Structure formats: structure tokens, C-alpha cells
N, C-alpha and C positions, 0 to 999 in steps of 0.2 A: 049169124051176123052178130058177133059180140059188140056191145057198146062199151067204150073204155072211158075212164076218167083219170085226170091228173089232179091230184090234191097237193097243196103246198106242203112240201116235205119239212120235217123238223131237223135242222142242221145244228145240233148242239142243244144242251140241256136248257139254256136260258132263252132260246129263240121262241117268241110268241107269234111273230108275224114277219113278213118280208114284203119289200116294195118291188113291184115289177119295174125293172130298169129298161128292159127292151123285150118285146114280143116279136118273134120271127115268123110266126104263121098266122094266117087269117082264116076266118070261117069259109068253108068250101074248098080250101086248098088241100092237096095231097102232101103228106110228109113221108119220108123214107127213114129207115134205120140210120142212125148217126146224124139226123137233122137236129140242129140246135133249135130248141123251142122257146126258151126264156132265159134272160139274165135277171138275177134277183139280187137286191141289196138288202142286207140285214144290219140294223143298228142296235147294238147291245149296250150302248152307253148308259141308258137309264138303269138297267139291271146289273151291270157289271162295269162301273166307271173305272175301275183299276185295271181292267183287261186292256191289252194292247195287241192289235188294234180293236177298238170297240165296234168298228164297222167292217163287215166283210162282204164279199160278193161271191155268188156261185152261179153256175150254168146248169140248165136242165137239158139233156140231150135224149132224144127218142132212141130206144133199143129196138123198137118194132115200127112198122109203117102203119099208116091209116089216113083217113079223111077227117079234117076238122069239122065237127058239127056245130059246136058252140065254143066261143072263147070269151067268157064273161069278164075278163080282165084286160086292162090296157096299161101302157107305160104310165107310171106314176101312182097306180093303184096300190093300196096297202091291203095285203091278203093275210088273214089269220092262218096259222098252221092248221092244216086239214081242210082249208077252204078250196073250193073248186076253181081250178085255173083253166081247164080244158076238158071238153067232152069230144070224143072221136069215135069213129066206127071203121071197120075194115072194108067197107064198101062205100060207093059214092051216092047211095040212095038218098035223094033229097027229102026234106021234111024234118019235123021235130025229132030230136033224139029221144029214144025211150030211156028208161032208167038204166044207168050204167050197170053192166054185169061184172066188171072187174077193173082193177087199176091198170093203167097204161104202163108198160115196162119202160123205165127210163134209167139213165145214169146221171148222177149229180156230182159235180166237181167244183172245188173252190177255185176262185181266180186269184192268182198271186198279186197281180197289179190292178189297181183301181181302174176300171174301164172308163171312168169319167176323165181321166188324165192321160189316156193313151190313144 
């Protein structure tokens, strides 16, 4: 029974944190491969004011399935790169999640259009 963790990925050299725009899974829920887990907003304007656009968005999608054991983040939370976003397991066993044994396999993709305006 592996316990899996999802840490905030680093999308670019200047990224130090990301803001959770939307969380699509809740504790206790099952997710399948290709499930959209989070939308994340990153503001680089302080570190790279000349870059255009200084704000970008990306989605995190599961590549494998599992059961959400813990989701310590919610919409609006600012999460440092490497911070825990999700702890999951491959079974529905209730109770506290043990220490994660490996990273959850995910795909990360940039969103071309700002989701706040679409």
C-alpha cells in the first residue's frame, strides 16, 4: 500500500510559490488517471517585472489513480515550491496517512488563457 505525495512543482527558474486557484478533489475521494487535481496561479511580477506575462497559470493532472487521504491546501492558499499539496494512497483504507513512500505521478501543463476571465 504505497502512500503518495504531491508537492508544488517548480515551473520555471523564478518560481518560488504558487497560489491554489482551484482544487478539484476532496479528502476521501477517489481520483482516476487524467483527473484534474489543481489549477495553480503563479505571479512572477516581483522577481521578473520585465517578463510578459508576469502571471501564468498551470494545471496539475493525475497520471495514476488513488484515494485522497489529506489535502492540506484550499483555493487561495499560497504554497511554496516543494510544499505538500496532497497525500494519497492506492487503497480506501481510512485513518491517518503514513509517511509518503513516493511522489504521485502527475502531468503539469500551462494554461494559455487566464481562467479567471474565461
